[in-house]
Backbone bond lengths (Angstrom), bond angles and torsions (degrees), N, CA, C in turn:
res aa  C-N    CA-C-N  psi(-1)  N-CA   C-N-CA  omega(-1)  CA-C   N-CA-C  phi
1 M - - - 1.465 - - 1.535 108.62 -
2 S 1.305 118.03 138.08 1.461 121.96 -178.70 1.508 110.30 -69.94
3 S 1.338 115.16 146.68 1.451 120.13 176.44 1.511 109.97 -78.89
4 G 1.348 116.71 172.60 1.452 120.52 177.63 1.509 112.00 -61.21
5 Q 1.364 116.08 -36.60 1.461 119.56 178.29 1.524 111.54 -65.41
6 D 1.347 116.82 -40.66 1.463 120.70 178.44 1.526 110.48 -62.00
7 W 1.348 115.78 -42.91 1.469 119.87 -179.11 1.520 110.07 -63.39
8 Q 1.341 116.29 -43.15 1.457 119.88 -179.62 1.528 110.54 -64.11
9 R 1.321 117.17 -39.41 1.463 120.78 179.77 1.533 110.45 -65.90
10 D 1.335 116.24 -42.97 1.466 119.96 178.39 1.522 110.96 -63.01
11 K 1.328 115.35 -39.93 1.464 120.01 179.87 1.532 110.06 -63.04
12 E 1.333 115.88 -46.01 1.461 119.69 -179.18 1.530 110.97 -63.59
13 A 1.335 117.22 -37.28 1.463 120.96 179.08 1.522 110.57 -66.44
14 F 1.340 116.19 -39.94 1.463 120.04 179.05 1.519 110.83 -64.70
15 V 1.334 116.32 -46.35 1.470 120.53 -179.86 1.520 110.84 -61.04
16 A 1.360 116.72 -41.58 1.457 120.73 -179.92 1.525 110.92 -65.09
17 A 1.331 117.49 -41.50 1.461 121.32 179.10 1.517 111.18 -66.64
18 F 1.335 116.23 -38.82 1.465 120.77 178.56 1.527 109.85 -64.12
19 A 1.333 116.24 -45.36 1.471 120.33 -178.63 1.516 111.40 -65.31
20 A 1.334 117.31 -31.66 1.457 121.13 -178.56 1.522 112.52 -83.89
21 G 1.346 116.44 -1.43 1.466 119.66 -179.91 1.503 113.48 85.85
22 G 1.343 117.07 8.61 1.457 119.39 -179.47 1.519 113.20 -77.90
23 I 1.333 117.29 -16.40 1.461 121.98 178.34 1.527 108.02 -124.41
24 T 1.320 115.80 124.65 1.464 120.72 179.42 1.519 109.00 -109.40
25 P 1.333 118.28 121.54 1.455 119.34 179.99 1.521 111.49 -65.28
26 G 1.332 115.89 141.84 1.459 120.51 178.12 1.517 111.66 -76.35
27 P 1.344 117.08 177.10 1.465 120.86 -178.60 1.525 113.21 -57.98
28 L 1.354 116.71 -41.31 1.461 119.67 -178.74 1.519 110.97 -65.91
29 A 1.336 117.16 -41.60 1.464 120.34 178.78 1.531 110.66 -62.91
30 R 1.319 116.39 -39.13 1.470 119.55 178.34 1.516 110.85 -65.92
31 Q 1.347 116.82 -37.73 1.464 120.11 178.73 1.525 111.26 -64.92
32 F 1.322 116.68 -40.16 1.461 119.25 178.71 1.524 111.10 -69.04
33 A 1.320 116.92 -36.36 1.466 119.59 176.79 1.527 110.50 -63.54
34 Q 1.330 116.10 -40.79 1.460 120.17 178.09 1.518 110.78 -66.11
35 L 1.342 117.11 -40.10 1.461 120.63 178.26 1.517 110.77 -61.59
36 T 1.345 116.91 -43.02 1.462 120.70 179.60 1.523 110.71 -59.46
37 R 1.333 116.46 -45.34 1.465 119.66 178.48 1.523 110.94 -62.76
38 T 1.322 116.71 -39.21 1.462 121.09 -179.70 1.524 111.35 -65.29
39 L 1.327 116.21 -42.20 1.465 119.86 -178.51 1.522 111.78 -66.51
40 L 1.322 116.96 -32.01 1.462 120.30 179.71 1.519 112.18 -65.14
41 T 1.330 116.98 -23.17 1.466 120.28 -179.30 1.527 113.12 -101.70
42 A 1.342 117.12 0.84 1.464 120.15 -179.39 1.528 110.02 -69.14
43 P 1.350 118.60 129.37 1.464 120.39 -175.14 1.526 114.92 -76.47
44 T 1.337 118.18 -26.73 1.470 120.93 -177.56 1.523 109.79 -135.20
45 V 1.337 115.05 165.34 1.460 120.29 176.59 1.528 110.19 -64.03
46 E 1.321 116.75 -37.13 1.461 120.23 178.30 1.526 110.29 -59.98
47 D 1.329 116.91 -41.11 1.461 120.90 177.48 1.529 110.64 -64.29
48 V 1.329 116.44 -40.33 1.466 120.37 178.61 1.526 110.42 -59.23
49 L 1.325 116.44 -49.41 1.464 120.32 -177.89 1.523 110.90 -62.82
50 Q 1.332 116.57 -41.00 1.461 120.03 -179.20 1.526 110.71 -65.52
51 R 1.328 116.37 -38.41 1.470 119.47 179.53 1.522 111.52 -68.82
52 V 1.330 117.01 -35.14 1.465 119.60 175.38 1.525 110.15 -64.89
53 L 1.332 116.76 -40.02 1.470 119.92 178.81 1.521 111.14 -65.17
54 E 1.323 116.59 -40.75 1.462 119.76 177.36 1.521 110.60 -62.04
55 A 1.329 116.47 -41.27 1.464 120.43 177.81 1.527 110.71 -65.52
56 T 1.324 116.76 -35.60 1.463 121.24 179.98 1.517 111.36 -60.58
57 T 1.332 116.92 -44.77 1.468 119.65 -178.56 1.526 112.15 -68.62
58 V 1.337 116.84 -18.97 1.467 120.98 176.74 1.525 110.66 -87.02
59 M 1.342 116.93 -45.21 1.467 121.07 -174.09 1.523 113.28 -81.29
60 V 1.327 117.28 -19.25 1.469 121.24 175.69 1.530 106.42 -113.51
61 P 1.331 118.08 95.44 1.464 121.20 -171.45 1.527 114.95 -56.08
62 A 1.340 117.34 -33.15 1.464 120.07 -177.25 1.522 113.02 -84.84
63 A 1.340 117.34 0.53 1.473 120.50 -177.77 1.522 109.90 -75.96
64 D 1.324 115.75 107.35 1.466 120.16 175.84 1.523 111.22 -86.93
65 L 1.341 116.58 -32.24 1.463 122.55 179.26 1.519 108.37 -138.75
66 A 1.318 116.63 152.63 1.462 120.59 176.29 1.520 109.27 -147.64
67 S 1.316 116.16 152.33 1.466 120.41 -179.62 1.515 109.80 -156.85
68 F 1.335 114.62 166.50 1.457 122.12 171.41 1.520 109.06 -112.91
69 T 1.325 115.50 141.36 1.464 122.56 170.22 1.519 107.97 -113.64
70 L 1.336 117.53 132.39 1.456 121.25 172.59 1.527 109.03 -119.65
71 L 1.315 115.32 144.07 1.462 122.09 177.80 1.518 108.25 -109.11
72 D 1.345 116.44 118.44 1.452 121.17 -179.19 1.524 111.08 -75.73
73 A 1.326 115.58 166.91 1.462 121.17 178.96 1.525 111.85 -61.89
74 D 1.356 116.50 -27.72 1.466 119.72 -179.75 1.525 112.59 -87.30
75 G 1.342 116.93 6.82 1.457 120.39 175.75 1.508 115.82 88.37
76 H 1.328 117.89 8.70 1.460 121.55 -179.99 1.533 110.71 -95.19
77 F 1.325 115.94 137.69 1.455 121.86 176.42 1.520 110.20 -90.72
78 H 1.331 117.13 149.09 1.456 120.76 168.30 1.519 108.94 -152.48
79 T 1.311 115.75 164.00 1.463 123.17 -178.20 1.524 108.42 -111.23
80 P 1.338 118.77 103.33 1.462 120.94 -176.33 1.525 114.74 -81.88
81 A 1.334 117.36 -16.99 1.462 120.29 -179.36 1.515 108.68 -157.65
82 E 1.344 115.99 146.56 1.458 121.59 -179.29 1.519 109.56 -158.70
83 T 1.310 116.91 165.80 1.457 120.83 179.12 1.516 112.44 -96.39
84 D 1.322 118.11 -14.14 1.457 121.46 -177.75 1.524 108.85 -161.99
85 E 1.344 115.71 152.36 1.470 120.09 -178.20 1.524 112.58 -65.02
86 V 1.330 117.59 -25.66 1.462 119.56 176.82 1.529 110.29 -63.53
87 A 1.332 116.93 -33.19 1.466 120.67 176.56 1.529 110.35 -63.67
88 I 1.333 116.97 -38.12 1.466 120.25 176.41 1.518 110.41 -60.81
89 E 1.334 116.35 -43.16 1.464 120.31 -179.88 1.524 110.71 -64.94
90 L 1.321 117.51 -41.29 1.463 121.02 178.27 1.527 111.06 -62.72
91 D 1.335 116.51 -40.96 1.465 120.67 176.77 1.526 110.94 -67.04
92 R 1.328 115.52 -45.99 1.470 120.35 -175.69 1.529 111.15 -59.88
93 L 1.314 116.76 -38.96 1.464 119.90 178.42 1.525 111.19 -63.75
94 Q 1.326 116.62 -36.06 1.469 119.20 176.84 1.521 111.11 -66.61
95 Y 1.330 116.26 -40.67 1.465 119.47 179.22 1.531 110.19 -63.73
96 R 1.330 115.97 -38.08 1.465 119.92 -178.26 1.528 111.30 -71.85
97 F 1.343 116.29 -44.52 1.466 120.27 -178.76 1.527 112.45 -79.20
98 R 1.360 116.60 -16.13 1.469 122.46 -174.93 1.519 110.37 58.17
99 E 1.324 116.06 38.70 1.456 121.56 174.95 1.522 108.30 -152.33
100 G 1.342 115.08 155.56 1.454 119.93 -179.09 1.514 110.94 127.68
101 P 1.325 118.24 167.54 1.464 121.97 -173.54 1.517 114.66 -64.74
102 C 1.338 117.76 -42.24 1.467 117.97 -176.72 1.517 111.53 -71.37
103 V 1.338 117.79 -32.00 1.467 121.36 176.01 1.518 110.10 -67.04
104 E 1.337 116.54 -43.18 1.466 120.10 179.78 1.522 111.49 -64.99
105 A 1.338 116.50 -46.37 1.460 119.97 -176.39 1.522 112.21 -69.99
106 A 1.339 117.40 -31.70 1.462 120.85 -176.94 1.521 113.26 -80.81
107 E 1.322 117.47 -21.88 1.463 121.00 -178.48 1.528 110.76 -67.77
108 P 1.338 118.51 135.35 1.468 120.10 173.21 1.525 110.53 -55.72
109 G 1.299 115.77 131.58 1.454 119.92 -177.38 1.510 114.03 82.84
110 G 1.341 117.56 0.65 1.450 121.09 178.97 1.512 111.74 -77.97
111 P 1.338 117.07 178.53 1.466 120.17 -178.65 1.523 111.37 -70.17
112 A 1.335 116.12 151.42 1.457 120.16 176.86 1.515 110.74 -66.82
113 V 1.329 116.31 -31.99 1.459 121.91 -179.22 1.520 108.92 -138.02
114 A 1.327 116.91 135.32 1.459 122.59 172.68 1.525 106.89 -124.16
115 I 1.334 116.54 118.65 1.458 120.80 -175.19 1.521 110.22 -132.26
116 A 1.329 115.69 141.55 1.459 122.43 174.24 1.523 107.16 -132.50
117 P 1.332 118.42 104.43 1.460 120.84 -177.74 1.528 113.35 -66.71
118 D 1.345 116.28 -29.60 1.470 120.11 -177.17 1.523 108.74 -139.78
119 L 1.335 116.56 103.09 1.459 120.65 -176.79 1.526 112.99 -70.45
120 T 1.326 117.63 -17.96 1.466 119.37 178.64 1.523 111.71 -74.07
121 A 1.334 116.53 -13.48 1.467 120.62 -179.61 1.521 110.12 -132.12
122 E 1.332 116.51 42.90 1.461 122.15 -176.96 1.531 110.82 -108.14
123 P 1.364 118.65 108.05 1.459 121.14 -176.54 1.525 115.06 -83.99
124 R 1.350 118.50 -14.49 1.465 120.23 -173.43 1.525 112.91 -69.13
125 W 1.324 116.82 -28.92 1.461 121.23 -173.82 1.525 109.33 -125.73
126 P 1.346 116.93 77.06 1.472 121.10 -171.78 1.529 114.56 -63.23
127 K 1.328 117.32 -24.46 1.465 119.63 178.00 1.528 111.30 -92.65
128 W 1.349 115.09 -46.60 1.464 118.14 -171.74 1.525 112.93 -75.66
129 A 1.336 118.50 -41.34 1.468 120.54 -175.31 1.531 112.16 -57.82
130 P 1.343 119.69 -47.48 1.472 118.76 177.30 1.530 112.31 -62.93
131 A 1.350 117.03 -36.18 1.465 119.86 179.09 1.528 110.49 -66.07
132 A 1.342 117.23 -39.83 1.463 121.00 178.23 1.526 110.77 -65.80
133 T 1.326 116.12 -37.56 1.462 120.36 177.17 1.522 110.40 -63.34
134 Q 1.332 115.59 -40.93 1.471 119.75 177.41 1.515 112.03 -61.78
135 L 1.321 116.81 -29.03 1.466 121.59 178.46 1.530 112.06 -87.26
136 G 1.333 116.30 8.44 1.451 120.68 172.18 1.510 115.98 93.15
137 M 1.341 118.19 10.55 1.454 120.06 -177.91 1.527 111.69 -91.89
138 G 1.354 116.14 143.90 1.451 121.03 179.03 1.512 113.79 -111.33
139 S 1.347 116.92 -30.02 1.465 120.82 179.43 1.519 109.52 -151.45
140 V 1.334 115.46 162.11 1.464 120.43 -175.47 1.519 109.80 -149.48
141 L 1.329 115.21 150.83 1.465 121.90 177.97 1.521 108.60 -146.28
142 S 1.334 116.78 125.26 1.463 122.39 177.13 1.520 109.13 -123.87
143 T 1.334 115.65 137.46 1.460 121.88 179.64 1.526 109.60 -123.03
144 A 1.313 116.71 132.45 1.458 121.09 -178.50 1.520 111.36 -66.94
145 L 1.330 115.88 140.78 1.456 120.87 169.64 1.526 108.60 -79.48
146 I 1.297 115.88 158.46 1.461 121.14 -178.79 1.519 108.55 -103.47
147 S 1.322 116.83 120.12 1.460 119.58 178.68 1.525 109.25 -87.76
148 G 1.305 114.59 164.42 1.460 119.15 -178.34 1.508 112.74 -76.78
149 P 1.312 118.13 177.25 1.459 122.22 177.07 1.526 109.75 -65.64
150 P 1.325 118.63 157.75 1.463 124.96 10.48 1.518 114.74 -96.56
151 T 1.335 119.45 -9.70 1.458 119.99 -170.18 1.510 112.77 -79.13
152 G 1.338 118.13 -38.01 1.448 120.56 -175.33 1.516 112.86 72.98
153 E 1.346 117.52 7.41 1.458 120.90 -178.36 1.523 110.33 -85.16
154 S 1.337 115.68 155.21 1.453 119.37 179.92 1.520 110.13 -72.86
155 S 1.327 116.01 146.95 1.460 120.69 177.66 1.513 110.99 -122.34
156 G 1.311 116.60 10.71 1.452 120.16 -179.22 1.508 110.64 176.94
157 A 1.336 115.04 -171.12 1.459 120.01 -177.63 1.514 110.30 -152.90
158 L 1.314 115.47 151.80 1.456 124.13 170.61 1.527 106.56 -103.30
159 N 1.325 116.34 124.74 1.463 121.43 -171.85 1.527 111.55 -116.92
160 V 1.322 116.09 137.85 1.461 121.83 176.57 1.523 108.57 -126.71
161 Y 1.327 115.84 131.62 1.460 122.44 178.52 1.527 109.49 -117.53
162 S 1.336 116.36 135.11 1.451 121.77 177.93 1.526 109.27 -123.05
163 R 1.326 116.17 140.56 1.460 120.11 177.04 1.531 111.33 -77.82
164 S 1.319 116.20 -10.71 1.471 121.06 -177.62 1.526 111.08 -94.84
165 R 1.313 116.82 131.89 1.461 120.32 170.36 1.520 108.34 -67.51
166 H 1.324 116.59 136.19 1.471 123.10 -176.55 1.533 110.87 59.97
167 G 1.322 116.55 29.56 1.458 120.03 -179.87 1.519 113.20 -81.47
168 L 1.332 118.07 -18.97 1.464 122.70 -176.62 1.524 109.66 -114.50
169 D 1.340 117.17 133.79 1.461 120.49 -175.26 1.528 111.64 -131.72
170 A 1.334 115.84 -170.55 1.467 121.35 -175.92 1.524 111.68 -63.55
171 A 1.329 117.37 -35.48 1.466 119.79 178.63 1.529 110.29 -64.05
172 D 1.329 117.06 -39.77 1.466 120.92 176.66 1.523 110.75 -63.84
173 R 1.327 116.20 -37.42 1.474 120.63 177.66 1.520 110.80 -59.35
174 D 1.328 116.46 -44.76 1.464 120.17 -178.40 1.530 111.12 -65.27
175 V 1.327 116.84 -41.09 1.465 120.41 178.00 1.524 110.02 -64.21
176 L 1.331 116.51 -41.26 1.460 120.40 -178.24 1.529 111.10 -66.44
177 L 1.324 117.51 -34.43 1.464 120.41 176.65 1.527 110.84 -61.10
178 L 1.334 116.84 -40.64 1.462 120.45 178.64 1.527 111.06 -69.47
179 L 1.322 116.90 -40.57 1.462 120.31 178.18 1.534 110.60 -64.24
180 A 1.332 116.34 -40.65 1.464 119.96 178.63 1.522 111.26 -64.07
181 T 1.328 116.82 -33.29 1.462 120.24 177.21 1.521 110.72 -64.97
182 H 1.331 117.37 -42.73 1.464 121.06 176.08 1.528 110.30 -57.54
183 A 1.323 116.26 -47.01 1.463 120.41 -179.07 1.523 111.11 -65.54
184 S 1.327 117.15 -38.70 1.465 121.12 -179.17 1.515 111.39 -61.54
185 L 1.335 116.33 -41.33 1.461 120.12 179.41 1.525 110.84 -63.29
186 A 1.329 117.00 -37.59 1.463 120.18 178.26 1.522 111.19 -66.51
187 L 1.332 116.36 -42.69 1.467 120.17 -179.77 1.528 111.58 -68.32
188 A 1.329 116.58 -34.95 1.465 119.98 -179.60 1.518 111.68 -64.31
189 A 1.333 116.58 -22.39 1.461 120.77 -178.46 1.533 112.50 -86.87
190 T 1.312 117.30 -0.45 1.467 120.24 -178.77 1.513 110.27 -102.43
191 D 1.333 114.97 158.60 1.460 119.18 176.05 1.516 109.34 -106.92
192 A 1.338 115.84 180.00 1.458 120.63 -175.44 1.519 111.95 -61.83
193 V 1.329 116.98 -36.35 1.470 119.61 -179.09 1.518 110.51 -63.90
194 T 1.342 115.69 -45.01 1.454 119.81 -179.87 1.522 110.66 -61.53
195 R 1.316 116.80 -42.54 1.464 119.72 179.08 1.526 111.03 -64.36
196 A 1.335 116.57 -38.95 1.463 119.75 178.17 1.527 110.59 -64.07
197 E 1.329 116.40 -40.78 1.455 120.07 177.66 1.526 110.95 -64.91
198 L 1.338 116.15 -39.36 1.454 120.80 178.16 1.522 110.46 -61.33
199 Q 1.336 116.89 -44.41 1.452 120.39 179.71 1.527 110.94 -65.24
200 A 1.341 116.71 -41.55 1.463 120.12 -179.91 1.524 111.50 -64.37
201 A 1.344 116.55 -40.84 1.466 120.53 179.66 1.517 110.38 -64.38
202 H 1.338 116.22 -41.41 1.456 118.59 179.98 1.518 110.95 -70.19
203 L 1.335 116.87 -34.28 1.454 120.10 177.40 1.523 110.87 -61.75
204 R 1.343 116.39 -43.44 1.471 119.51 177.40 1.525 111.16 -61.74
205 K 1.328 116.12 -42.81 1.455 120.30 178.70 1.526 110.91 -63.41
206 A 1.333 116.36 -41.79 1.465 120.48 -179.77 1.527 111.25 -64.19
207 I 1.346 116.12 -40.00 1.461 119.85 179.23 1.525 110.57 -64.84
208 D 1.338 116.23 -43.08 1.467 120.09 178.14 1.524 110.76 -60.63
209 S 1.332 116.51 -45.17 1.463 120.45 179.80 1.522 110.90 -64.34
210 R 1.346 115.83 -41.78 1.456 119.51 -178.86 1.527 110.84 -63.50
211 D 1.334 116.30 -37.94 1.464 119.82 179.54 1.520 111.53 -63.09
212 V 1.330 116.93 -47.87 1.462 119.62 -176.58 1.525 110.94 -71.44
213 I 1.342 117.80 -33.82 1.460 120.28 175.47 1.521 109.92 -66.10
214 G 1.339 116.57 -38.59 1.459 120.35 176.68 1.525 111.85 -61.78
215 Q 1.335 116.73 -40.46 1.468 120.23 177.58 1.528 110.65 -62.99
216 A 1.337 116.03 -45.40 1.467 120.08 -179.42 1.523 111.07 -64.19
217 K 1.336 116.47 -40.38 1.462 119.48 177.37 1.520 110.98 -61.61
218 G 1.329 116.51 -41.30 1.464 120.25 179.14 1.521 111.89 -61.84
219 I 1.329 116.82 -39.30 1.467 120.71 178.41 1.524 110.45 -63.67
220 I 1.352 116.56 -45.25 1.469 120.48 -179.57 1.521 110.62 -66.02
221 M 1.333 117.22 -41.01 1.467 120.53 179.55 1.527 111.16 -60.59
222 A 1.337 115.77 -42.93 1.463 120.05 -179.18 1.526 111.15 -67.82
223 R 1.333 117.00 -39.78 1.466 120.58 -177.47 1.518 112.50 -73.29
224 R 1.338 115.79 -43.05 1.469 120.24 -171.64 1.530 113.31 -97.99
225 G 1.322 116.57 -15.16 1.458 119.27 -176.31 1.514 112.42 68.09
226 V 1.359 116.73 38.41 1.458 121.38 -177.63 1.522 110.20 -113.20
227 S 1.332 115.73 170.63 1.462 120.99 -179.68 1.528 110.42 -76.99
228 A 1.344 116.39 170.91 1.458 121.31 178.34 1.526 111.02 -63.74
229 D 1.349 117.00 -39.88 1.465 120.13 179.18 1.518 111.06 -64.52
230 A 1.326 116.65 -41.07 1.463 120.52 179.56 1.528 110.55 -66.71
231 A 1.325 116.49 -37.98 1.465 120.17 178.68 1.525 110.65 -64.68
232 F 1.324 116.33 -41.77 1.475 119.63 177.96 1.520 110.18 -64.11
233 D 1.327 117.47 -38.36 1.460 120.74 -179.98 1.524 110.88 -64.81
234 I 1.331 117.27 -38.10 1.469 120.78 176.29 1.526 110.09 -62.73
235 L 1.317 117.18 -43.89 1.464 121.04 177.46 1.528 111.10 -61.56
236 R 1.325 115.95 -45.92 1.469 120.40 -177.50 1.519 111.06 -61.72
237 R 1.342 117.09 -48.09 1.460 120.32 -177.39 1.525 111.19 -66.13
238 T 1.329 116.55 -37.94 1.465 119.45 179.66 1.525 110.78 -67.83
239 S 1.337 117.22 -38.20 1.470 119.95 178.58 1.523 110.37 -64.18
240 Q 1.341 117.06 -37.01 1.462 120.87 176.66 1.525 110.91 -66.35
241 D 1.331 116.44 -46.27 1.468 120.64 -177.59 1.528 111.41 -62.89
242 L 1.331 116.51 -38.09 1.457 120.71 -177.70 1.526 112.74 -90.93
243 N 1.350 116.20 -6.51 1.471 121.45 -176.87 1.529 110.77 56.31
244 V 1.326 115.27 46.71 1.464 122.99 179.36 1.525 107.70 -124.44
245 K 1.325 117.10 139.83 1.462 119.53 178.43 1.524 110.24 -58.63
246 L 1.336 114.82 142.89 1.456 120.14 -174.95 1.523 111.61 -58.61
247 A 1.331 118.09 -42.82 1.467 120.89 -179.13 1.526 111.29 -65.98
248 D 1.331 116.92 -37.41 1.468 119.70 178.15 1.519 110.85 -65.70
249 L 1.338 116.08 -41.07 1.470 120.29 177.06 1.523 110.39 -62.98
250 A 1.341 116.57 -44.73 1.465 120.74 179.74 1.526 111.01 -62.85
251 R 1.319 116.67 -39.41 1.469 120.99 179.86 1.532 110.96 -64.20
252 T 1.322 116.15 -40.33 1.466 120.36 178.09 1.517 110.86 -65.94
253 L 1.331 116.49 -44.35 1.462 120.17 -179.90 1.520 111.33 -64.27
254 A 1.348 116.09 -42.59 1.466 119.77 -179.47 1.528 111.68 -65.35
255 G 1.341 116.55 -35.68 1.453 120.34 -177.53 1.508 114.10 -83.54
256 R 1.340 116.78 -22.16 1.464 119.96 -175.80 1.522 111.25 -132.15
257 H 1.333 116.56 37.09 1.464 120.28 -172.75 1.524 113.14 -66.22
258 T 1.339 117.79 -20.49 1.468 119.55 178.05 1.529 111.63 -81.02
259 E 1.345 116.51 -12.24 1.455 120.08 -175.63 1.510 113.48 -105.54
260 I 1.344 117.14 -28.98 1.470 119.10 -173.55 1.514 110.58 -128.08
261 D 1.353 114.11 162.81 1.455 121.65 174.08 1.512 106.77 -141.50
262 L 1.326 116.25 162.15 1.460 121.57 -179.82 1.517 109.49 -96.89
263 P 1.328 117.19 159.47 1.464 120.39 178.14 1.525 111.64 -57.01
264 T 1.301 116.47 153.65 1.468 121.02 -174.69 1.519 113.44 -82.97
265 R 1.311 117.70 -19.53 1.490 118.90 -175.33 1.522 111.30 -72.98
């Protein structure tokens, strides 16, 4: 094992080579450098989390959806940020069933990484895996956030969902570990009040989204004569096909239901 002096010498040699142009950072290193600069200018913790999620969908090519899970001091899970409402539903089902990758990774003492390459053949989560498959997911990867001292235990997780079976691999795991570290540092800088405000803000947003999705589901149910679950599935599939957030699609349908209709399939 190298001594402290050896490590310092290697570090100085690397810095000197980098400054002299002898080392060129790769695309991933440049993306992380850009993310770091972006996070330094983020005005709120909510903005930080959202920017990490945006970076996640860029740096993990198979990531169709991404979200954060936080575990409160009273043992309750919540999702403070996500890229799509379907991610909220995927998280919420895990909280309800008390099983799934984000629940495992977020629990103190849980695994650093929870991954399922193929949800159609996943025995660990007998309730959640089939439900996630029904929502169109093929694979999932959750990475624990790092909490501050003194416990060192995780207080949440960064979650990535892919519609492709075997869409997430070891390279994605390594990238997600680095992204989770960025998010952990941002969360460590907040206090309980800020976290409470973050949860309250997301709760208001979730309620607003749920209301408009409920309106859109009601319109589809009345038009097609289908159940609430079938109406939600039509919304979900159409949002995927059009590459539009589910809540935005629902808002458009609710506001212009006399002018437009959704595909029949």
